[in-house]
N, C-alpha and C positions, 0 to 999 in steps of 0.2 A: 835517082829519089833523092831529093834535099836533106840532109840532117849531119848535126855536129857531131857525130861516134866514130869513132874507128872501126873497123868490120870485127876485128877480134872483140871488143866490148858487145857491139851486137849480136855474134856469134853466142857470146856466153851467156848472154840473155836469152836467145832464143832455143839455146841448146842446139845447137846445129852449128855444123863445118865453116871456116871464114870461106873456103871455095864456093860452099852453097851460098853461103848470103851475099856475095860478089856475083854469082851469075842472078842473082834476083834483083841486086841493086843496080846491074848495069843490062839487064832485061837479056842476059844472053841463052837466054830458052835452056831447054830440057829440065825444066823445073813444077813440080806439082803445085797447083792451086792453094793447097792445102800448108803446101811448105812457104809459098808469098804470102801466104795471112800470119803466118807463124813469124814473119820477119818483122810484116807491119806492124804484129803485135807487140814485138818487142823494140821496135821504136818508139811506138806510143807508152811502152809502158818505161822505159829510158827517159820520156819527156814528161812522166808524171814525177819520176824521182829523180833527176836528174840534179835537185839540188844535195843530195848526198853521195852521188856518184864520186865525185874529188874530194870530198875531207878527209884526214888526214883520219887514219884508224884501222884495227882491223875490219874486213869485209866477211859476210857471211852471206852467202846465195842462200836462200830459202825459197821451196817449193810448195806452192797450197793447190793441193787437191780438193776437189769439193763436188758433189754431185747434190743439186738444190737447185729451187727457182733461181730464177734470175735474180727478181730483188731483193735476195738474199745471200747472194755471191757478190753482188755491187756493192752490198753493205758491209759486208767484208772486205772487199777491195778499199771501198772508203776509210772505213777502218783501220787496216794498217799502214795506207799511205798516210794515213793524219799523224801516225802514232811514230812515223821514222825519227823525225826528229828527237823523240823523246831516248829514242835508242843509241846517242852520243854516250862517246867517242866512237862507238863500233859504227859501221854503216852497214844496212841491210839492204840488199836487193833481193826482188822477189820475180817470180815465175807463178803465173798463172795458169793451172788448170780447172778448166768449170765445162759441167756439164748438167743440164737441169734434169735428163734423163739419161740414161746409160745400161746395156747388159754388164753385169760384171765383170766378164771376160775383156771389155773394153778399158773399166776402171785398172785390173791388174796388169793390160800392157801399157797405160800409163805410169803407174808405180814400178814395172819393172826397168821400162823406158830409164826412169830417173835414177834407178838404182844403176845400170848400166854408165851413163853418163855423168853421175854424181853429181854431188850436192851438199849445200852443211847441214840440213835437214827439211824433212817433210812436215807440213802442217794439212791435216788431214781430216775431212767430214765426209764418212762412208758410210753403206749399210753393213753392219754384223755379220757378215758372209764367211766361212769359213776359207774361202781363194783367195779373198781379201787381206783375213789376216796371215795367209802364208805370204802372199807378198811382201807385208810389212815387214814378217820375218825375212824376206830376201832382203831389204833394203839394212835393218838393224846389220843383219851378217854382212853389210858391204861399210859396214860403218858410220850409216846415216841415220842418227835420231827421228823419231816417228813420235809428235805430238796430236792426239786427236782432240777436234774443236766440237763441242756442242754436243755430240755424242759419239761415246764410247766403243771402243773395241777391246773390251776387259781382255781378254781370251788371248789375245794376239801380245808381240814384244814389244808394242809401242814404248816409249818412256813417261809415256804421263797424258793425263787427260785434262784439261783448262774448260770450264761449262760449272755450267748449276749443276746443283743437286737434282735432278729431273724428275725424281720421285719425290721430291720434296715440293717439287713446284705443280705438279700434279694434286696433291695433297690439299695444296694451297689455293688451286681455283675450285674444289670440290667442297671447302672450305667457304668461300666465298658465292659461289655460286649458291647451295643449301640457303646461305643466311639471306641474300639477293632475292629469291623466290619465295620464302616463307611457308607457306600454306599454300599456296597454290599450286593445284595441280597441275600435272604433266610431265612427262618425258624429255630425256637430255639426249641432242646429235652431239656424239664425238667423231671428230675429223683426224684422221693420220693422214699421212701424204704415203707412209707405206713401212708396212710393220717390220722390216727389215733392219729399220734406225733404233740402234738401243735406245736412244734420248726420248723418240717421242712412246716405245713400250714404256718405258719407266716412267714416262707422265703419265700413262692410262693407269697402269698398276697403283698408282698413289694415287688417282682419281680416285678409281674402283671401291678402292680401301675404304676411304673416308667415305664416300658414300653411302658405302653396305650399312655405313654405322649413325646415319641421318636417319631422325625420326620420320620423314617423308619416304617414302620407298617409290623409287621414281627408277623405270627402266630407260638405261643406257641405249640406245640405237649406234650403230659404229658404222662410218663412213671410211672407206681405208683407200689404196694405191690408187691415190691420183698422182702420187706425185708432185703435191699440192699448185697443180696446173688448174689455169682458170676453168677453160674449157671442159676438162674432165671432173674437175670439181663440179660445177654447177650441173650438170648430168648424174652424178652420182648422187646429189643431197634433194636435186627433184625426185628422183627417187623413191627416197628415205620418207621425204615430206609428203609424198603421196600414199606411201605405205604405212604411215603412221602418222594422224590426225590431230594425235599428242604432244606433238614437239614443241616442246615452250619457251627454250633454250640451247644454248650451243657451247661447248670446250673446242676450243680450235688448238690440237696440237701441232699442225703441219703445213696450216697457211693454206692458203686460197679463199680468203675470206671475203673478201669482196663478192667472187667469184658465188660462194654460200650464202650472204644477205640477198643477192639478185636472185638467186632461187627461191628464199623467202618470197620477197618481192613477188612475184611472176606468179605465185599461187595465192595472194594477197593475205601470207598468214605473218602474225605477229612473232617476232624475236624478243622475248623479255629480258633475257641476260645473254651475252654475249661476251665470252674469255678467250683472249687470243693468248699468243706468244710473239714476242720480239716486236720492237718499235722501229719498223721500218716506214716506206714511205705513205705503202698502203693504208699500214694501220693506224700512222698517225692521223692522217686525213679520214678516217672513219670515225677515231676517236675524237675529233674535233667536230663532225658530224652528228655524233651522238649515237653512233651506229654499234659500237664496243661499248661494254660499261666497264671494261680495266685489262689491259695488256700485262701480264708478267714480263718484265725486262731484264734482262742483265746489261751490263757495261761491254760493248761488244769492243769496241778500242781496247780498254783494259785486259779484255782476256785473250786479242790479238798480239798485246805487246808482252803478257805473260807466259804466251808459246812461244815469241820471238828469245826472252829473256832464257828461257827453260833450255831451247837448241843451243843458246850461247854457254849457258853452265856445263851442257855435254861436252862442250869443246874447252872446258876449266876455261873461257874466257870472263866468269863470273863465280863467286862462289856458293858454294851450294848452299841453301836454304829450304832444304825439305820438300817434301812432294807437294804441289798447288792446294789451297784449300779450292773448295766450293767457290763459286763466284756468285755472289750477293741478288735474293730474286727480288726486286722491286715491282711493287704491285704502283702504276701508271695508270691515272685516269685522265679526264680532259682537264682536270683541274691541276695537275702536278707533273705535267709533261715536264722535260729536262728543260735549260733554259737554251737552247739552241733550236728548239721548235716551239715554245711556249708564246715566244709574241703575237702568231698569228692566230693564236687560239681562237678569238671571237672574229676572225674573220672569213670574209667569205659565204 
């Protein structure tokens, strides 16, 4: 396989031995297919990051471990790689461990493997479960700082959480939805990818607390445990809509919004107000089509930059400036899309 990188550099990126990488690159056999994929992915990562590899300065290898739908993990990868130049003169190299769904023991195995192999830091999006918190503790005991992203593990030994105040985000969603629905009767569908993600749980708590204070008392119908995956989401939403014909609005905390709207369309049901999170490709498209009323957005590039800087501070490479503050919550409609997506607002 043609590439411009030394074997030791590919091995470090992949977290494998140089002997294993050499066997893969020279087709010597006796290597698992999954290991071959890891080597190819490492070379692809180096291709994307090659402008950083040979820049003078301190090098930090950071592992990003995420359980999330592909659309979100892709957005995180793109955000991180776009921010690499802003971290000069340090050089940040990244290894990605992304899964859409997985049992907790698989995620724990990934974290333990990283602890054994070594790294300068871990950026983590994972369910708030005791076994995962314990794995974070083992990383920290090995001298590896862990920063949680988007959703927190507050009872773990993680160094810091980077992301929005999720309870405030849920309260904001409730305020907007109540204002836009006004006196119109009807219930609200709330969708959560999985209850074990603390960020979504906190969004729901904030949302429910404000909805309880609203004059128009509405029932909240919950759909959960779809992992934000479209096929599962559509089936669960269809079931909920058939069970409650008065659902007229949606607050989506965990994604799968194309599938949710497809379920409304399949039953020829209107959705008066739909509020979602994160300005990913799906939600940008839905905003342009006027199928979402608003997206609660935060600057993901800023978040991953802050996560990397927090890890660098743990290694005394940057001065300490105190714990990270919550990221700003932006209410994005089709009229105030960020500059990099807004030119196509009225096309298509």
